[in-house]
C-alpha atoms as one frame of an Amber mdcrd trajectory, in Angstrom:
protein
  -4.915 -22.074  12.027  -1.893 -23.062  13.942   1.808 -22.101  13.874   3.763
 -18.529  14.232   2.003 -15.389  13.047   3.762 -15.460   9.985   2.898 -18.963
   9.121  -0.522 -18.436   9.851  -0.415 -15.311   7.354   1.216 -17.653   4.861
  -1.097 -20.602   4.993  -3.991 -17.814   4.439  -2.270 -16.300   1.459  -1.416
 -19.807   0.031  -4.637 -21.534   0.529  -7.241 -18.615  -0.710  -8.723 -18.777
  -3.958 -11.003 -16.093  -5.594 -13.800 -18.755  -5.396 -13.444 -19.161  -1.472
 -13.187 -15.258  -1.046 -16.345 -13.918   0.754 -18.529 -11.941  -1.696 -17.996
  -8.597   0.325 -14.212  -9.348   0.153 -14.301  -9.548  -3.633 -16.368  -6.483
  -3.935 -14.263  -4.488  -1.631 -10.948  -5.493  -3.337 -12.155  -4.476  -6.811
 -12.933  -0.890  -5.244  -9.533  -0.974  -3.470  -8.016  -1.546  -6.906 -10.010
   1.067  -8.727  -9.446   3.752  -6.037  -5.672   3.082  -6.048  -5.466   3.379
  -9.634  -7.428   6.370  -9.790  -5.553   8.123  -7.029  -2.165   7.110  -8.242
  -3.050   8.770 -11.713  -4.169  11.891  -9.965  -0.611  12.251  -8.495   1.196
  11.756 -11.791   1.660  15.599 -12.223   3.601  16.145  -8.876   7.172  17.045
  -8.722   7.852  14.242  -6.151   6.286  11.614  -8.488   8.757  12.836 -11.164
  11.423  12.645  -8.489  10.652   9.066  -7.909  10.343   7.849 -11.391  13.656
   9.618 -12.282  15.392   7.702  -9.376  14.096   4.440 -10.689  14.703   5.368
 -14.281  18.324   6.134 -13.599  18.926   2.698 -11.998  17.653   0.717 -14.860
  17.307  -3.098 -14.872  15.215  -5.826 -16.197  12.012  -4.513 -17.933   9.108
  -6.561 -15.963   6.299  -4.091 -15.009   4.953  -1.005 -15.672   4.308   2.454
 -13.880   0.784   4.098 -14.009   0.355   6.702 -16.521   3.634   6.353 -18.094
   5.159   4.104 -20.746   8.258   2.988 -18.856   9.038  -0.812 -18.110  11.149
  -1.208 -14.983  12.288  -4.002 -12.735   9.168  -5.047 -10.666  10.497  -3.830
  -7.502  11.198  -0.422  -9.153   7.844  -0.349 -10.538   6.227  -1.159  -7.075
   8.206   1.606  -5.671   7.057   4.205  -8.313   3.454   3.247  -8.165   3.781
   3.113  -4.270   4.777   6.675  -4.352   2.026   7.756  -6.654  -0.506   5.893
  -4.505   0.041   7.615  -1.386   1.140  11.266  -2.595  -2.132  13.106  -2.515
  -3.266  11.540   0.692  -6.317  10.221  -1.099  -5.830   6.767  -0.337  -8.068
   4.477   1.611  -7.902   3.986   5.345  -8.457   0.982   7.710 -10.073   1.529
  11.127  -9.330   1.044  13.850  -5.898   0.315  12.716  -5.557   3.922  11.461
  -3.344   2.788   8.382  -3.657   3.043   4.620  -3.226  -0.332   3.377  -3.876
  -0.164  -0.631  -1.255   2.229  -1.300   1.429  -0.207  -0.449  -0.253  -3.631
  -1.318  -1.860  -2.667  -4.715   1.318  -1.255  -6.382   3.070  -4.374  -5.032
   0.575  -7.011  -6.603   0.346  -4.979  -9.881   4.218  -5.233 -10.323   4.232
  -8.938  -9.098   1.236  -9.709 -11.176   2.914  -8.376 -14.379   6.234  -9.860
 -13.198   4.818 -13.318 -13.217   2.171 -13.193 -15.914  -0.899 -13.555 -13.402
  -4.772 -13.098 -14.192  -7.050 -10.322 -12.776  -8.732 -12.836 -10.462  -5.013
 -14.042  -9.184  -4.065 -10.241  -8.667  -7.333  -9.695  -6.742  -6.857 -12.751
  -4.270  -3.338 -11.399  -3.668  -4.534  -7.869  -2.852  -7.066  -9.480  -0.587
  -4.646 -11.636   1.618  -2.235  -8.723   1.580  -4.700  -6.331   2.752  -5.714
  -8.494   5.339  -2.179  -9.294   6.553  -1.570  -5.338   6.500  -4.344  -4.333
   8.496  -4.177  -7.186  10.967  -0.176  -6.247  11.864  -1.423  -2.927  12.240
  -4.517  -3.934  14.825  -1.578  -5.191  16.909  -0.875  -1.837  17.495  -4.396
  -0.797  18.633  -4.979  -0.123  22.244  -8.656  -0.745  22.776  -8.518   0.489
  26.362  -7.477   3.872  25.267  -8.360   4.097  21.606  -4.755   5.138  20.803
  -2.578   3.869  18.051   0.711   2.641  19.447   2.657   3.028  16.326   1.549
   6.827  15.936   2.476   7.446  19.837   6.207   6.233  19.231   6.259   8.370
  15.909   6.025   5.459  13.421   4.253   5.156  10.286   1.901   2.140  10.641
   1.038   2.573   7.013   4.485   1.791   5.715   5.394  -0.497   8.498   2.581
  -2.722   8.065   2.597  -2.056   4.361   5.838  -3.717   3.939   4.284  -6.989
   5.353   1.267  -6.779   3.455   2.981  -6.420   0.145   5.557  -9.201   0.910
   2.344 -11.489   1.263   0.738 -10.195  -1.940   3.778 -10.364  -3.727   4.719
 -13.928  -2.321   1.281 -15.216  -3.474   1.750 -13.904  -7.104   5.471 -15.183
  -7.166   3.845 -18.762  -6.598   5.543 -19.060  -3.086   3.715 -21.777  -0.649
   2.992 -21.105   2.651   6.298 -21.552   3.961   7.742 -19.580   1.215   5.314
 -16.615   1.914   5.998 -16.786   5.718   9.747 -16.503   4.842   9.009 -13.283
   2.778   7.061 -11.812   5.629  10.041 -12.559   7.881  12.552 -10.660   5.283
  10.253  -7.847   5.089   9.922  -7.110   8.466  13.766  -6.377   8.395  12.767
  -3.642   5.852   9.616  -2.297   7.311  10.009   1.394   8.246   8.353   4.675
   8.701   8.780   8.116  10.692   5.778  10.088  10.603   7.186  13.705  11.853
   6.423  15.018   8.514   2.681  15.257   9.393   3.688  17.595  12.027   6.478
  19.577  10.660   6.198  19.348   6.926   8.303  17.808   4.131   7.216  15.581
   1.356   9.179  12.277   2.517   5.798  10.873   3.736   5.083  10.499  -0.033
   7.637   7.775  -0.486   6.708   5.592   2.310   4.131   3.366   0.524   6.658
   3.135  -2.470   9.297   1.785  -0.054   6.904  -0.683   1.549   5.701  -1.997
  -1.897   9.310  -2.157  -3.250  10.207  -4.290  -0.056   7.507  -6.628  -0.567
   8.311  -7.580  -3.970  11.993  -7.567  -3.223  11.384  -9.964  -0.254   9.400
 -12.328  -2.401  12.025 -12.171  -4.827  14.818 -13.189  -2.207  12.828 -16.043
  -1.305  12.546 -17.250  -4.738  16.185 -17.032  -4.563  16.676 -19.063  -1.518
  16.830 -16.604   1.501  14.740 -17.252   4.386  13.314 -15.402   7.382  12.867
 -16.195  11.004   9.367 -17.808  11.683   8.790 -15.814  14.565   9.540 -12.629
  12.833   6.377 -10.901  13.905   5.757 -11.878  17.594   9.355 -13.189  18.508
  11.429 -11.651  21.334  13.156  -9.614  18.742  10.397  -9.631  16.130   8.464
  -6.579  14.550   5.982  -6.132  17.204   8.207  -5.933  19.931  10.613  -3.601
  17.986   7.855  -1.204  17.039   5.328  -1.649  19.859   7.183  -3.225  23.027
   5.051  -4.197  25.859   1.830  -2.752  24.171   1.800  -5.173  21.288  -1.339
  -7.258  20.901  -0.088  -9.916  18.785  -3.460 -12.143  19.347  -5.221  -9.226
  17.081  -3.315 -10.260  14.188  -4.672 -13.809  14.217  -8.105 -13.748  16.055
 -10.613 -15.074  13.342  -8.100 -14.968  10.764  -9.729 -16.370   7.486 -13.022
 -16.463   9.168 -13.713 -12.720  10.002 -12.224 -10.524   7.204 -11.146  -6.827
   7.830 -11.003  -5.858   4.226 -14.588  -4.823   3.842 -13.863  -2.610   6.767
 -11.542  -0.392   4.696 -12.802   3.332   4.323 -12.578   5.050   0.705 -11.340
   8.541   1.236 -13.931  11.063  -0.383 -11.452  14.184   0.107  -7.732  14.431
  -0.867  -6.578  15.247   2.544  -5.763  13.623   5.863  -8.558  11.416   6.917
  -8.477  13.077  10.476  -9.714  16.245   8.807 -12.749  14.871   6.780 -15.760
  15.349   9.277 -14.268  18.919   9.746 -14.934  19.733   6.277 -18.310  18.149
   6.530 -19.314  19.826   9.756 -18.151  23.444   8.500 -20.088  22.631   5.120
 -23.116  21.964   7.167 -22.845  25.183   8.942 -22.327  27.000   5.486 -25.552
  25.154   4.094 -27.272  26.474   7.541 -26.421  30.013   6.362 -23.407  30.799
   8.043 -21.203  33.296   5.955 -17.297  33.472   6.307 -17.661  37.156   7.484
 -19.790  36.250  10.157 -17.309  34.123  11.955 -15.442  35.712  15.115 -14.034
  32.585  16.315 -13.989  28.627  15.639 -13.397  25.708  18.047 -12.600  22.722
  16.340 -13.280  19.574  18.766 -11.631  16.144  17.637 -10.489  13.067  19.449
  -7.531  13.986  21.859  -5.434  11.751  20.107  -5.261  13.509  16.866  -4.632
  17.094  18.002  -1.176  16.670  17.616  -1.715  15.467  13.748  -4.313  18.257
  12.605  -3.708  21.119  15.466  -0.172  21.313  16.491   2.018  23.306  16.086
  -1.311  25.717  16.069   0.675  28.368  14.418   1.857  26.073  11.417  -1.642
  24.615  11.145  -3.077  28.145  11.065  -0.790  29.402   7.977   0.318  26.482
   5.714   2.580  27.027   3.031   1.644  24.500   0.807  -1.338  22.202  -0.321
   0.668  19.472   1.521   0.718  21.269   4.634  -3.092  21.993   4.373  -4.075
  18.662   4.012  -3.020  17.896   7.578  -4.504  21.288   9.086  -7.675  21.353
  10.929  -7.982  25.100  10.312  -7.541  24.810   6.830 -10.497  21.896   6.659
 -12.613  24.654   8.194 -12.165  26.921   5.412 -12.776  24.071   2.777 -16.310
  23.535   4.427 -17.114  27.308   4.916 -15.867  28.519   1.583 -17.230  25.486
  -0.245 -15.559  22.588  -1.625 -15.802  20.785  -5.263 -16.835  17.387  -6.284
 -18.555  15.391  -3.553 -17.681  17.768  -1.044 -14.014  18.377  -1.700 -11.612
  17.635  -4.299  -7.801  18.288  -5.493  -8.627  21.863  -6.747  -9.611  22.655
  -3.322  -5.998  21.875  -1.965  -3.534  24.227  -3.587  -0.548  26.332  -2.693
  -2.423  29.398  -3.876  -5.399  28.486  -1.715  -3.205  27.520   1.197  -1.673
  30.998   1.334  -4.827  33.111   0.155  -5.364  36.061   2.639  -8.975  35.441
   3.281  -8.651  31.702   4.354  -5.467  32.751   6.217  -7.677  35.351   8.149
 -10.153  32.639   8.986  -7.778  30.241   9.977  -6.274  32.566  12.422  -9.281
  32.435  14.379  -9.472  28.584  14.624  -8.301  26.542  17.548  -8.047  22.590
  18.117  -8.968  20.935  21.199  -9.620  17.498  22.415 -13.350  16.543  22.732
 -14.620  13.731  24.996 -17.693  13.002  22.687 -15.110  12.648  20.138 -13.025
  10.436  21.939 -15.770   7.954  22.711 -15.893   7.105  19.001 -12.575   7.080
  17.915 -10.692   5.066  16.506 -13.730   3.497  15.058 -14.613   6.855  13.254
 -12.845  10.095  13.204 -15.641  12.316  14.346 -15.317  16.325  14.822 -17.530
  19.086  16.337 -17.067  22.559  14.924 -18.158  25.567  17.280 -18.416  28.857
  15.666 -18.953  31.966  17.737 -20.065  34.893  15.234 -19.635  38.493  15.772
 -23.081  39.020  16.595 -22.447  36.741  19.750 -24.457  33.567  18.493 -22.980
  30.072  18.522 -23.455  27.790  15.491 -22.301  24.087  16.208 -22.230  21.142
  13.903 -20.987  17.755  14.739 -20.182  14.670  12.315 -19.555  11.341  14.039
 -19.227   9.121  11.187 -16.885   9.332   8.137 -18.329   9.532   4.690 -16.771
   6.706   2.755 -17.085   4.031   5.528 -19.399   1.379   6.327 -21.873   3.916
   8.145 -21.898   6.617   5.187 -20.649   4.527   1.915 -19.932   6.319  -0.968
 -22.505   5.780  -4.072 -21.083   3.904  -7.008 -21.869   7.338  -8.565 -19.623
   9.115  -6.090 -16.989   6.326  -6.426 -16.769   6.745 -10.242 -16.655  10.505
  -9.960 -13.588  10.398  -7.632 -11.831   7.895 -10.212 -12.757   9.902 -13.125
 -11.618  13.220 -11.592  -8.201  11.801 -10.574  -7.660   9.924 -13.947  -8.530
  12.754 -16.182  -5.475  14.685 -14.732  -3.380  12.233 -17.150  -6.125  10.849
 -19.618  -8.778  11.852 -21.985 -12.561  11.581 -20.548 -12.855   8.521 -23.191
  -9.542   6.891 -21.872 -10.609   7.175 -18.300 -14.086   5.627 -19.041 -12.065
   2.901 -20.707  -9.669   2.108 -17.984 -12.474   2.266 -15.501 -14.287  -0.466
 -17.728 -11.073  -2.702 -17.725 -10.753  -2.235 -13.962 -14.278  -3.430 -13.178
 -13.705  -6.561 -15.252 -10.584  -7.299 -13.664 -11.977 -10.818 -12.257 -12.397
 -11.913 -15.890  -9.083 -10.496 -17.434  -6.277 -12.833 -18.552  -3.515 -10.468
 -17.361  -3.172  -6.912 -15.988  -1.068  -5.542 -18.677  -3.998  -4.119 -20.478
  -4.715  -1.999 -17.557  -1.486  -0.688 -17.403  -1.190   0.192 -21.044  -4.756
   1.790 -20.565  -3.487   4.034 -17.904  -0.689   5.706 -20.229  -1.855   9.018
 -22.014
């Protein structure tokens, strides 16, 4: 491909069909949609979800698209916002490595809204999701420094998920709006001015991060609509002197990573499905602690715990340590390495941990607090060598008897090296969906999602998601 980055992404999006998608991409995209719908339904009961929906209800507008788990019909951009908030709120959404961002939580909501808005088929939806995800993670890869393994977006306090998600959402929505390659490039250029996200909530708390993917999805749909109304974007919106990569990454940007092998080597199959509803950095900590518990370690035996993780993520899951040792809410617990140790040692539910293991009550439980107070978090050289291709962890326990127990988990469950089984994927979907639907309704919705390639439209999916 030739042209600017936006032009090359536009050409990929406009020129891809369902039949030309590689088999592994088609399979991955169906899984991405199923997973995103499931985690969105799981987030419906949250107060922050109510707040997002109330906001868009107050604004009103032309009914074009639905909200998962609700009967509302809203303007497409508003529906994309509401569904994007749902998709990201539980921190149960998928992750791409090594870009370290959550692509589906923006792109799938934007695509669902635009597909309804324009009356597109299930196969057309899946193509749009595929090209949107690809654009999203490749812009994310421009912020990955292979020499240090660090994510420059995060180093600068920026949320790559929502920044890159706005671009991926614009690609998906532009494809579904029927824009040609030039029009999709324009949508990218417009969305680049809407891309945003500050990640301080990961450290200090607050629930604002839950709206990030909603904002990105809304931005993408809005950008495509504006192109349809005649607005244009700069062709060099990504790599230009004052483009997105310079603005967010400065001299550390790697624009070549966006287009290297574009359309030949797809990144979509490398997206990891999250098995646990918590920050992805904490998952191997849960697994390592659970391994120690399976080996006979009792909570009452623990004198101290040292959690070794990649140095780059200590700030996210281990700092400030006093906050991580005493989370006040389930949301704070999702980003705490000390709390992840308690999930593994006390024993999690589902396929290792589920939403019932992350509650305000458990975060404040005296027994868990007592254990968390004995947990420290450090950078680990062996983990650094693997990160960010994986998010490894080593848990070292010193018992009151003076023994040392150690467990290391170097690859994440849910990724290519440790994929979830179909049964585990179905369990995750069902556990989330049944927070809104009956078991029969959840099973029906799962069946519809599996048959998306044959669906004439996506309206039935949205209808089936409502209790």
